[in-house]
VEXKOL-480051 format. One record per atom (N, C-alpha, C): residue in three letters; chain; atom name; x, y, z. Coordinates in steps of 0.02 Angstrom, whole numbers, plus 50000, padded with zeros to 5 digits. Example, Ala and Ser with C-alpha at 12.3 -4.5 7.8 and 13.67 -1.06 7.14 Angstrom:
! residues 2
<residu->Ala; chaine->A; atome->N; X->50660; Y->49716; Z->50390>
<residu->Ala; chaine->A; atome->CA; X->50615; Y->49775; Z->50390>
<residu->Ala; chaine->A; atome->C; X->50660; Y->49835; Z->50390>
<residu->Ser; chaine->A; atome->N; X->50642; Y->49888; Z->50354>
<residu->Ser; chaine->A; atome->CA; X->50684; Y->49947; Z->50357>
<residu->Ser; chaine->A; atome->C; X->50645; Y->50002; Z->50394>
***
This chain:
! residues 82
<residu->Met; chaine->A; atome->N; X->55235; Y->54729; Z->54456>
<residu->Met; chaine->A; atome->CA; X->55184; Y->54751; Z->54429>
<residu->Met; chaine->A; atome->C; X->55205; Y->54806; Z->54366>
<residu->Ile; chaine->A; atome->N; X->55180; Y->54793; Z->54311>
<residu->Ile; chaine->A; atome->CA; X->55192; Y->54841; Z->54257>
<residu->Ile; chaine->A; atome->C; X->55145; Y->54897; Z->54251>
<residu->Asn; chaine->A; atome->N; X->55082; Y->54878; Z->54257>
<residu->Asn; chaine->A; atome->CA; X->55026; Y->54925; Z->54249>
<residu->Asn; chaine->A; atome->C; X->54965; Y->54904; Z->54286>
<residu->Gln; chaine->A; atome->N; X->54927; Y->54952; Z->54303>
<residu->Gln; chaine->A; atome->CA; X->54860; Y->54941; Z->54331>
<residu->Gln; chaine->A; atome->C; X->54810; Y->54991; Z->54318>
<residu->Glu; chaine->A; atome->N; X->54748; Y->54967; Z->54324>
<residu->Glu; chaine->A; atome->CA; X->54699; Y->55019; Z->54320>
<residu->Glu; chaine->A; atome->C; X->54639; Y->54995; Z->54357>
<residu->Ile; chaine->A; atome->N; X->54617; Y->55037; Z->54400>
<residu->Ile; chaine->A; atome->CA; X->54556; Y->55019; Z->54445>
<residu->Ile; chaine->A; atome->C; X->54492; Y->55044; Z->54420>
<residu->Met; chaine->A; atome->N; X->54446; Y->54996; Z->54411>
<residu->Met; chaine->A; atome->CA; X->54377; Y->55015; Z->54380>
<residu->Met; chaine->A; atome->C; X->54331; Y->55015; Z->54441>
<residu->Pro; chaine->A; atome->N; X->54270; Y->55034; Z->54426>
<residu->Pro; chaine->A; atome->CA; X->54223; Y->55030; Z->54481>
<residu->Pro; chaine->A; atome->C; X->54209; Y->54959; Z->54508>
<residu->Asp; chaine->A; atome->N; X->54208; Y->54908; Z->54466>
<residu->Asp; chaine->A; atome->CA; X->54192; Y->54842; Z->54493>
<residu->Asp; chaine->A; atome->C; X->54243; Y->54790; Z->54471>
<residu->His; chaine->A; atome->N; X->54306; Y->54813; Z->54452>
<residu->His; chaine->A; atome->CA; X->54356; Y->54761; Z->54442>
<residu->His; chaine->A; atome->C; X->54415; Y->54795; Z->54435>
<residu->Val; chaine->A; atome->N; X->54475; Y->54761; Z->54423>
<residu->Val; chaine->A; atome->CA; X->54541; Y->54790; Z->54420>
<residu->Val; chaine->A; atome->C; X->54580; Y->54755; Z->54359>
<residu->His; chaine->A; atome->N; X->54615; Y->54793; Z->54325>
<residu->His; chaine->A; atome->CA; X->54656; Y->54768; Z->54276>
<residu->His; chaine->A; atome->C; X->54731; Y->54773; Z->54300>
<residu->Ile; chaine->A; atome->N; X->54767; Y->54721; Z->54302>
<residu->Ile; chaine->A; atome->CA; X->54837; Y->54718; Z->54319>
<residu->Ile; chaine->A; atome->C; X->54873; Y->54682; Z->54270>
<residu->Phe; chaine->A; atome->N; X->54925; Y->54709; Z->54253>
<residu->Phe; chaine->A; atome->CA; X->54973; Y->54686; Z->54207>
<residu->Phe; chaine->A; atome->C; X->55044; Y->54666; Z->54238>
<residu->Val; chaine->A; atome->N; X->55057; Y->54606; Z->54251>
<residu->Val; chaine->A; atome->CA; X->55117; Y->54594; Z->54281>
<residu->Val; chaine->A; atome->C; X->55160; Y->54545; Z->54242>
<residu->Thr; chaine->A; atome->N; X->55224; Y->54549; Z->54260>
<residu->Thr; chaine->A; atome->CA; X->55272; Y->54496; Z->54236>
<residu->Thr; chaine->A; atome->C; X->55293; Y->54446; Z->54289>
<residu->Ala; chaine->A; atome->N; X->55297; Y->54389; Z->54279>
<residu->Ala; chaine->A; atome->CA; X->55326; Y->54342; Z->54332>
<residu->Ala; chaine->A; atome->C; X->55362; Y->54290; Z->54306>
<residu->His; chaine->A; atome->N; X->55404; Y->54258; Z->54343>
<residu->His; chaine->A; atome->CA; X->55440; Y->54203; Z->54319>
<residu->His; chaine->A; atome->C; X->55398; Y->54138; Z->54314>
<residu->Pro; chaine->A; atome->N; X->55407; Y->54101; Z->54265>
<residu->Pro; chaine->A; atome->CA; X->55366; Y->54042; Z->54247>
<residu->Pro; chaine->A; atome->C; X->55350; Y->53994; Z->54311>
<residu->Ile; chaine->A; atome->N; X->55398; Y->54000; Z->54362>
<residu->Ile; chaine->A; atome->CA; X->55386; Y->53952; Z->54415>
<residu->Ile; chaine->A; atome->C; X->55328; Y->53971; Z->54458>
<residu->Phe; chaine->A; atome->N; X->55302; Y->54040; Z->54453>
<residu->Phe; chaine->A; atome->CA; X->55240; Y->54065; Z->54491>
<residu->Phe; chaine->A; atome->C; X->55178; Y->54056; Z->54449>
<residu->Ala; chaine->A; atome->N; X->55136; Y->54011; Z->54472>
<residu->Ala; chaine->A; atome->CA; X->55070; Y->53997; Z->54438>
<residu->Ala; chaine->A; atome->C; X->55027; Y->54067; Z->54442>
<residu->Pro; chaine->A; atome->N; X->54992; Y->54081; Z->54381>
<residu->Pro; chaine->A; atome->CA; X->54947; Y->54137; Z->54387>
<residu->Pro; chaine->A; atome->C; X->54895; Y->54136; Z->54439>
<residu->Ala; chaine->A; atome->N; X->54866; Y->54075; Z->54456>
<residu->Ala; chaine->A; atome->CA; X->54816; Y->54066; Z->54507>
<residu->Ala; chaine->A; atome->C; X->54854; Y->54095; Z->54569>
<residu->Asn; chaine->A; atome->N; X->54910; Y->54067; Z->54587>
<residu->Asn; chaine->A; atome->CA; X->54944; Y->54091; Z->54646>
<residu->Asn; chaine->A; atome->C; X->54958; Y->54168; Z->54651>
<residu->Ile; chaine->A; atome->N; X->54969; Y->54198; Z->54603>
<residu->Ile; chaine->A; atome->CA; X->54979; Y->54267; Z->54591>
<residu->Ile; chaine->A; atome->C; X->54916; Y->54301; Z->54609>
<residu->Ala; chaine->A; atome->N; X->54863; Y->54285; Z->54583>
<residu->Ala; chaine->A; atome->CA; X->54799; Y->54316; Z->54595>
<residu->Ala; chaine->A; atome->C; X->54781; Y->54302; Z->54662>
<residu->Lys; chaine->A; atome->N; X->54792; Y->54250; Z->54697>
<residu->Lys; chaine->A; atome->CA; X->54776; Y->54232; Z->54768>
<residu->Lys; chaine->A; atome->C; X->54817; Y->54279; Z->54811>
<residu->Ile; chaine->A; atome->N; X->54878; Y->54287; Z->54797>
<residu->Ile; chaine->A; atome->CA; X->54918; Y->54329; Z->54839>
<residu->Ile; chaine->A; atome->C; X->54902; Y->54401; Z->54834>
<residu->Phe; chaine->A; atome->N; X->54894; Y->54422; Z->54771>
<residu->Phe; chaine->A; atome->CA; X->54866; Y->54494; Z->54764>
<residu->Phe; chaine->A; atome->C; X->54800; Y->54514; Z->54802>
<residu->Lys; chaine->A; atome->N; X->54752; Y->54462; Z->54799>
<residu->Lys; chaine->A; atome->CA; X->54693; Y->54476; Z->54830>
<residu->Lys; chaine->A; atome->C; X->54693; Y->54473; Z->54904>
<residu->Gly; chaine->A; atome->N; X->54729; Y->54430; Z->54934>
<residu->Gly; chaine->A; atome->CA; X->54746; Y->54413; Z->54998>
<residu->Gly; chaine->A; atome->C; X->54774; Y->54475; Z->55030>
<residu->Ile; chaine->A; atome->N; X->54828; Y->54500; Z->55003>
<residu->Ile; chaine->A; atome->CA; X->54867; Y->54555; Z->55026>
<residu->Ile; chaine->A; atome->C; X->54822; Y->54620; Z->55028>
<residu->Thr; chaine->A; atome->N; X->54789; Y->54636; Z->54970>
<residu->Thr; chaine->A; atome->CA; X->54752; Y->54697; Z->54961>
<residu->Thr; chaine->A; atome->C; X->54693; Y->54692; Z->55012>
<residu->Ala; chaine->A; atome->N; X->54663; Y->54636; Z->55017>
<residu->Ala; chaine->A; atome->CA; X->54605; Y->54638; Z->55071>
<residu->Ala; chaine->A; atome->C; X->54632; Y->54641; Z->55143>
<residu->Lys; chaine->A; atome->N; X->54681; Y->54612; Z->55158>
<residu->Lys; chaine->A; atome->CA; X->54710; Y->54614; Z->55223>
<residu->Lys; chaine->A; atome->C; X->54725; Y->54694; Z->55240>
<residu->Lys; chaine->A; atome->N; X->54769; Y->54726; Z->55195>
<residu->Lys; chaine->A; atome->CA; X->54787; Y->54791; Z->55204>
<residu->Lys; chaine->A; atome->C; X->54725; Y->54839; Z->55208>
<residu->Leu; chaine->A; atome->N; X->54672; Y->54830; Z->55167>
<residu->Leu; chaine->A; atome->CA; X->54610; Y->54874; Z->55166>
<residu->Leu; chaine->A; atome->C; X->54580; Y->54864; Z->55231>
<residu->Phe; chaine->A; atome->N; X->54567; Y->54804; Z->55256>
<residu->Phe; chaine->A; atome->CA; X->54526; Y->54791; Z->55316>
<residu->Phe; chaine->A; atome->C; X->54567; Y->54810; Z->55369>
<residu->Glu; chaine->A; atome->N; X->54630; Y->54813; Z->55369>
<residu->Glu; chaine->A; atome->CA; X->54666; Y->54838; Z->55435>
<residu->Glu; chaine->A; atome->C; X->54659; Y->54915; Z->55437>
<residu->Lys; chaine->A; atome->N; X->54660; Y->54947; Z->55383>
<residu->Lys; chaine->A; atome->CA; X->54641; Y->55021; Z->55383>
<residu->Lys; chaine->A; atome->C; X->54572; Y->55042; Z->55391>
<residu->His; chaine->A; atome->N; X->54526; Y->55006; Z->55367>
<residu->His; chaine->A; atome->CA; X->54456; Y->55017; Z->55368>
<residu->His; chaine->A; atome->C; X->54414; Y->54949; Z->55392>
<residu->Pro; chaine->A; atome->N; X->54414; Y->54933; Z->55456>
<residu->Pro; chaine->A; atome->CA; X->54386; Y->54865; Z->55474>
<residu->Pro; chaine->A; atome->C; X->54308; Y->54867; Z->55462>
<residu->Glu; chaine->A; atome->N; X->54277; Y->54933; Z->55465>
<residu->Glu; chaine->A; atome->CA; X->54209; Y->54933; Z->55458>
<residu->Glu; chaine->A; atome->C; X->54187; Y->54910; Z->55387>
<residu->Leu; chaine->A; atome->N; X->54223; Y->54908; Z->55340>
<residu->Leu; chaine->A; atome->CA; X->54210; Y->54891; Z->55277>
<residu->Leu; chaine->A; atome->C; X->54189; Y->54812; Z->55270>
<residu->Arg; chaine->A; atome->N; X->54220; Y->54774; Z->55314>
<residu->Arg; chaine->A; atome->CA; X->54217; Y->54701; Z->55315>
<residu->Arg; chaine->A; atome->C; X->54136; Y->54687; Z->55323>
<residu->Asn; chaine->A; atome->N; X->54106; Y->54727; Z->55360>
<residu->Asn; chaine->A; atome->CA; X->54030; Y->54718; Z->55376>
<residu->Asn; chaine->A; atome->C; X->53989; Y->54739; Z->55316>
<residu->Gln; chaine->A; atome->N; X->54008; Y->54782; Z->55276>
<residu->Gln; chaine->A; atome->CA; X->53974; Y->54802; Z->55224>
<residu->Gln; chaine->A; atome->C; X->53986; Y->54766; Z->55158>
<residu->Leu; chaine->A; atome->N; X->54031; Y->54722; Z->55154>
<residu->Leu; chaine->A; atome->CA; X->54040; Y->54688; Z->55097>
<residu->Leu; chaine->A; atome->C; X->54009; Y->54616; Z->55099>
<residu->Trp; chaine->A; atome->N; X->54016; Y->54575; Z->55047>
<residu->Trp; chaine->A; atome->CA; X->53985; Y->54516; Z->55031>
<residu->Trp; chaine->A; atome->C; X->54017; Y->54465; Z->55087>
<residu->Asn; chaine->A; atome->N; X->53977; Y->54449; Z->55138>
<residu->Asn; chaine->A; atome->CA; X->53999; Y->54401; Z->55188>
<residu->Asn; chaine->A; atome->C; X->54069; Y->54418; Z->55217>
<residu->Gly; chaine->A; atome->N; X->54090; Y->54483; Z->55210>
<residu->Gly; chaine->A; atome->CA; X->54157; Y->54504; Z->55237>
<residu->Gly; chaine->A; atome->C; X->54209; Y->54485; Z->55190>
<residu->His; chaine->A; atome->N; X->54198; Y->54478; Z->55126>
<residu->His; chaine->A; atome->CA; X->54248; Y->54463; Z->55078>
<residu->His; chaine->A; atome->C; X->54250; Y->54519; Z->55028>
<residu->Leu; chaine->A; atome->N; X->54315; Y->54541; Z->55019>
<residu->Leu; chaine->A; atome->CA; X->54327; Y->54598; Z->54973>
<residu->Leu; chaine->A; atome->C; X->54322; Y->54580; Z->54899>
<residu->Trp; chaine->A; atome->N; X->54348; Y->54519; Z->54882>
<residu->Trp; chaine->A; atome->CA; X->54357; Y->54496; Z->54818>
<residu->Trp; chaine->A; atome->C; X->54309; Y->54446; Z->54795>
<residu->Asn; chaine->A; atome->N; X->54286; Y->54444; Z->54741>
<residu->Asn; chaine->A; atome->CA; X->54249; Y->54389; Z->54709>
<residu->Asn; chaine->A; atome->C; X->54296; Y->54331; Z->54700>
<residu->Pro; chaine->A; atome->N; X->54285; Y->54272; Z->54712>
<residu->Pro; chaine->A; atome->CA; X->54338; Y->54220; Z->54701>
<residu->Pro; chaine->A; atome->C; X->54357; Y->54210; Z->54627>
<residu->Ser; chaine->A; atome->N; X->54320; Y->54239; Z->54575>
<residu->Ser; chaine->A; atome->CA; X->54342; Y->54220; Z->54508>
<residu->Ser; chaine->A; atome->C; X->54392; Y->54275; Z->54483>
<residu->Tyr; chaine->A; atome->N; X->54424; Y->54261; Z->54435>
<residu->Tyr; chaine->A; atome->CA; X->54478; Y->54311; Z->54402>
<residu->Tyr; chaine->A; atome->C; X->54489; Y->54285; Z->54332>
<residu->Tyr; chaine->A; atome->N; X->54522; Y->54321; Z->54292>
<residu->Tyr; chaine->A; atome->CA; X->54540; Y->54311; Z->54223>
<residu->Tyr; chaine->A; atome->C; X->54609; Y->54319; Z->54218>
<residu->Val; chaine->A; atome->N; X->54640; Y->54273; Z->54182>
<residu->Val; chaine->A; atome->CA; X->54721; Y->54273; Z->54174>
<residu->Val; chaine->A; atome->C; X->54732; Y->54262; Z->54099>
<residu->Gly; chaine->A; atome->N; X->54767; Y->54309; Z->54067>
<residu->Gly; chaine->A; atome->CA; X->54787; Y->54302; Z->54001>
<residu->Gly; chaine->A; atome->C; X->54859; Y->54307; Z->53991>
<residu->Thr; chaine->A; atome->N; X->54889; Y->54279; Z->53939>
<residu->Thr; chaine->A; atome->CA; X->54957; Y->54287; Z->53926>
<residu->Thr; chaine->A; atome->C; X->54967; Y->54335; Z->53870>
<residu->Cys; chaine->A; atome->N; X->55032; Y->54357; Z->53863>
<residu->Cys; chaine->A; atome->CA; X->55045; Y->54401; Z->53807>
<residu->Cys; chaine->A; atome->C; X->55046; Y->54365; Z->53733>
<residu->Gly; chaine->A; atome->N; X->55066; Y->54304; Z->53737>
<residu->Gly; chaine->A; atome->CA; X->55069; Y->54274; Z->53677>
<residu->Gly; chaine->A; atome->C; X->55101; Y->54313; Z->53612>
<residu->Asp; chaine->A; atome->N; X->55065; Y->54329; Z->53566>
<residu->Asp; chaine->A; atome->CA; X->55089; Y->54369; Z->53507>
<residu->Asp; chaine->A; atome->C; X->55079; Y->54442; Z->53517>
<residu->Thr; chaine->A; atome->N; X->55048; Y->54458; Z->53579>
<residu->Thr; chaine->A; atome->CA; X->55038; Y->54536; Z->53583>
<residu->Thr; chaine->A; atome->C; X->55106; Y->54561; Z->53622>
<residu->Thr; chaine->A; atome->N; X->55109; Y->54625; Z->53604>
<residu->Thr; chaine->A; atome->CA; X->55174; Y->54655; Z->53632>
<residu->Thr; chaine->A; atome->C; X->55154; Y->54688; Z->53705>
<residu->Lys; chaine->A; atome->N; X->55209; Y->54692; Z->53740>
<residu->Lys; chaine->A; atome->CA; X->55199; Y->54730; Z->53806>
<residu->Lys; chaine->A; atome->C; X->55159; Y->54798; Z->53797>
<residu->Asp; chaine->A; atome->N; X->55187; Y->54837; Z->53752>
<residu->Asp; chaine->A; atome->CA; X->55159; Y->54901; Z->53738>
<residu->Asp; chaine->A; atome->C; X->55080; Y->54896; Z->53726>
<residu->Val; chaine->A; atome->N; X->55062; Y->54849; Z->53683>
<residu->Val; chaine->A; atome->CA; X->54989; Y->54846; Z->53668>
<residu->Val; chaine->A; atome->C; X->54944; Y->54831; Z->53729>
<residu->Ile; chaine->A; atome->N; X->54971; Y->54792; Z->53775>
<residu->Ile; chaine->A; atome->CA; X->54937; Y->54765; Z->53835>
<residu->Ile; chaine->A; atome->C; X->54940; Y->54830; Z->53880>
<residu->Glu; chaine->A; atome->N; X->54986; Y->54869; Z->53891>
<residu->Glu; chaine->A; atome->CA; X->54988; Y->54925; Z->53929>
<residu->Glu; chaine->A; atome->C; X->54938; Y->54980; Z->53903>
<residu->Arg; chaine->A; atome->N; X->54939; Y->54985; Z->53841>
<residu->Arg; chaine->A; atome->CA; X->54896; Y->55032; Z->53812>
<residu->Arg; chaine->A; atome->C; X->54820; Y->55011; Z->53826>
<residu->Tyr; chaine->A; atome->N; X->54806; Y->54951; Z->53816>
<residu->Tyr; chaine->A; atome->CA; X->54738; Y->54926; Z->53836>
<residu->Tyr; chaine->A; atome->C; X->54717; Y->54942; Z->53900>
<residu->Val; chaine->A; atome->N; X->54760; Y->54916; Z->53953>
<residu->Val; chaine->A; atome->CA; X->54750; Y->54937; Z->54023>
<residu->Val; chaine->A; atome->C; X->54738; Y->55011; Z->54039>
<residu->Glu; chaine->A; atome->N; X->54780; Y->55052; Z->54009>
<residu->Glu; chaine->A; atome->CA; X->54770; Y->55129; Z->54016>
<residu->Glu; chaine->A; atome->C; X->54705; Y->55151; Z->53984>
<residu->Met; chaine->A; atome->N; X->54684; Y->55124; Z->53930>
<residu->Met; chaine->A; atome->CA; X->54630; Y->55143; Z->53893>
<residu->Met; chaine->A; atome->C; X->54563; Y->55130; Z->53932>
<residu->Gln; chaine->A; atome->N; X->54565; Y->55083; Z->53977>
<residu->Gln; chaine->A; atome->CA; X->54505; Y->55058; Z->54013>
<residu->Gln; chaine->A; atome->C; X->54476; Y->55113; Z->54050>
<residu->Lys; chaine->A; atome->N; X->54513; Y->55160; Z->54079>
<residu->Lys; chaine->A; atome->CA; X->54480; Y->55213; Z->54112>
<residu->Lys; chaine->A; atome->C; X->54451; Y->55260; Z->54068>
<residu->Val; chaine->A; atome->N; X->54461; Y->55267; Z->54011>
<residu->Val; chaine->A; atome->CA; X->54433; Y->55314; Z->53961>
<residu->Val; chaine->A; atome->C; X->54365; Y->55289; Z->53943>
<residu->Lys; chaine->A; atome->N; X->54350; Y->55224; Z->53943>
<residu->Lys; chaine->A; atome->CA; X->54282; Y->55198; Z->53922>
<residu->Lys; chaine->A; atome->C; X->54229; Y->55218; Z->53969>
***
């Protein structure tokens, strides 16, 4: 993970990965591990969430394309300012 910003209702994560790893699998692994760890520490949260699920099944994935790493990192960091 290169950069991340946690918002009240979503998370921005900037990662680099080898092309053999599909973005959908990266999102699935991230969501699975974070939910497992949180529920292990705070099992009471499972009953307070949407049918016991921490994450919404949807996600957005974008690629750098013509944008530089610095621009993306700055975007992620600026989200907490808004």
